[in-house]
C-alpha positions as CSV (number, residue, x, y, z in Angstrom):
1,X,-17.2,-1.2,6.1
2,X,-15.9,2.3,7.1
3,X,-13.0,2.3,9.5
4,X,-12.7,5.9,10.5
5,X,-13.4,5.2,14.1
6,X,-11.3,2.0,14.5
7,X,-9.0,1.8,17.6
8,X,-5.3,1.8,17.0
9,X,-4.9,-1.7,18.4
10,X,-7.4,-3.3,16.0
11,X,-6.4,-5.8,13.3
12,X,-8.4,-6.6,10.2
13,X,-7.9,-10.4,9.6
14,X,-8.2,-11.8,6.1
15,X,-7.3,-15.0,4.2
16,X,-5.0,-14.9,1.3
17,X,-3.3,-17.8,-0.4
18,X,-4.8,-20.1,2.2
19,X,-3.2,-18.4,5.2
20,X,-4.5,-15.9,7.7
21,X,-3.0,-12.5,7.6
22,X,-3.9,-9.2,9.2
23,X,-3.3,-5.5,8.8
24,X,-3.6,-2.8,11.4
25,X,-7.1,-1.3,11.0
26,X,-5.5,2.2,11.4
27,X,-3.9,1.7,7.9
28,X,-7.2,1.0,6.2
29,X,-9.7,3.6,5.2
30,X,-12.5,1.3,4.2
31,X,-13.3,-2.2,2.9
32,X,-15.4,-2.5,-0.3
33,X,-16.2,-5.2,-2.8
34,X,-14.0,-5.3,-5.9
35,X,-15.3,-2.7,-8.4
36,X,-14.6,-2.9,-12.2
37,X,-10.9,-2.6,-12.8
38,X,-9.1,-1.1,-15.8
39,X,-6.1,-3.0,-16.9
40,X,-4.2,-0.6,-19.3
41,X,-1.2,-1.7,-21.3
42,X,2.1,-1.2,-19.6
43,X,0.7,-1.9,-16.1
44,X,3.3,-3.1,-13.6
45,X,2.9,-6.9,-13.0
46,X,2.3,-6.4,-9.3
47,X,-1.0,-4.6,-10.0
48,X,-4.4,-6.4,-10.3
49,X,-5.7,-3.2,-12.1
50,X,-6.8,0.3,-11.4
51,X,-10.1,1.3,-9.8
52,X,-11.6,4.8,-9.7
53,X,-12.4,6.4,-6.3
54,X,-14.0,9.8,-6.2
55,X,-12.7,10.4,-9.8
56,X,-9.1,9.5,-9.0
57,X,-7.3,6.3,-10.1
58,X,-6.3,3.9,-7.3
59,X,-3.9,1.0,-7.9
60,X,-5.3,-2.3,-6.7
61,X,-2.6,-4.8,-5.6
62,X,-3.2,-8.5,-4.9
63,X,-1.7,-9.5,-1.6
64,X,-1.1,-13.1,-2.8
65,X,1.0,-11.8,-5.6
66,X,3.1,-9.6,-3.3
67,X,3.8,-12.5,-0.9
68,X,4.3,-15.2,-3.6
69,X,1.2,-17.1,-2.5
70,X,-1.4,-18.9,-4.7
71,X,-4.2,-16.5,-5.6
72,X,-7.8,-17.5,-6.0
73,X,-9.7,-15.9,-8.8
74,X,-11.3,-12.4,-8.2
75,X,-15.0,-11.7,-8.5
76,X,-17.5,-9.1,-7.7
77,X,-17.5,-10.2,-4.0
78,X,-13.7,-10.0,-3.6
79,X,-13.0,-7.7,-0.7
80,X,-10.7,-4.8,-1.3
81,X,-9.1,-2.8,1.5
82,X,-8.6,0.8,0.5
83,X,-5.6,2.1,2.3
84,X,-5.5,5.5,4.1
85,X,-5.2,8.5,1.7
86,X,-6.4,6.1,-1.1
87,X,-2.8,5.7,-2.3
88,X,-3.5,2.0,-3.1
89,X,-6.0,-0.8,-2.4
90,X,-5.4,-4.4,-1.5
91,X,-7.5,-7.2,-2.9
92,X,-7.7,-10.3,-0.7
93,X,-9.5,-13.7,-0.8
94,X,-11.8,-13.1,2.1
95,X,-12.2,-10.9,5.2
96,X,-12.4,-13.1,8.3
97,X,-12.4,-11.1,11.5
98,X,-11.8,-7.9,13.4
99,X,-9.4,-8.6,16.3
100,X,-8.7,-6.3,19.2
101,X,-5.0,-6.7,20.0
102,X,-3.5,-6.4,23.5
103,X,0.3,-5.8,23.9
104,X,0.9,-9.4,25.1
105,X,-1.0,-11.0,22.2
106,X,1.6,-10.4,19.4
107,X,4.9,-12.2,19.1
108,X,7.1,-9.8,17.2
109,X,8.8,-11.2,14.1
110,X,12.6,-11.4,13.9
111,X,14.2,-9.2,11.3
112,X,14.9,-11.0,8.0
113,X,12.2,-13.6,8.6
114,X,10.0,-12.4,5.7
115,X,10.5,-10.6,2.4
116,X,11.4,-6.9,3.0
117,X,10.6,-7.5,6.7
118,X,6.9,-7.1,5.9
119,X,5.9,-9.4,8.7
120,X,5.5,-7.4,12.0
121,X,4.6,-10.4,14.1
122,X,2.1,-13.2,14.7
123,X,-1.0,-13.6,16.9
124,X,-3.1,-16.6,17.7
125,X,-6.8,-16.4,16.8
126,X,-9.2,-19.3,17.2
127,X,-6.3,-21.8,17.3
128,X,-4.7,-20.5,14.1
129,X,-1.7,-18.3,13.6
130,X,-2.4,-14.9,12.0
131,X,0.5,-13.2,10.3
132,X,0.4,-9.4,11.0
133,X,1.8,-7.5,8.0
134,X,3.2,-4.0,7.7
135,X,1.5,-1.9,5.0
136,X,4.6,0.2,4.6
137,X,6.8,-2.9,4.0
138,X,4.6,-4.8,1.5
139,X,6.2,-3.1,-1.5
140,X,9.8,-2.4,-2.1
141,X,10.8,1.3,-2.7
142,X,11.2,0.6,-6.4
143,X,7.8,-1.0,-6.7
144,X,6.2,1.9,-4.9
145,X,7.9,4.3,-7.4
146,X,6.7,2.3,-10.4
147,X,3.1,2.1,-9.1
148,X,3.1,5.9,-8.4
149,X,4.5,6.6,-11.9
150,X,1.8,4.4,-13.5
151,X,-0.9,6.1,-11.4
152,X,0.4,9.5,-12.7
153,X,0.2,8.3,-16.3
154,X,-3.4,7.0,-15.8
155,X,-4.4,10.2,-14.1
156,X,-3.1,12.2,-17.1
157,X,-5.0,10.0,-19.5
158,X,-8.2,10.4,-17.4
159,X,-7.9,14.2,-17.4
160,X,-7.4,14.3,-21.1
161,X,-3.9,15.8,-20.8
162,X,-1.9,14.6,-23.7
163,X,1.4,15.2,-22.0
164,X,3.0,12.0,-20.6
165,X,5.0,12.4,-17.4
């Protein structure tokens, strides 16, 4: 599913750890099925693995692991949301819906309610609560730095450059 033309008020709703969550569609480049992942030694524990997209390594994170939720096993039909600029991808249990948000639909979350304030708010969809997450707040600054460093090491290995950053 290519999302280049998605409206800024559109949410991608998914299930992870038994709960409904959503991300703004504007943060997602496309949704694909889980490709084969490499799992090199020294990989940060928050990573599910590394995928290759257009010859470049892309870290794949499991949303359940980031939120401390139980994770179902991954398989070839596990959906993966590739974030804009392919800086990372998020593997989730299932994709459930595309939701067009109006300003009155979302109840904003109070600061401090969720880890790193990653919860932007909540909306009701088909009698269920959907937790709207902020892509920018899913990882701590230190976690982002570790993932980027690991991505740089993998890129150097893929290019055959023996120098380690």
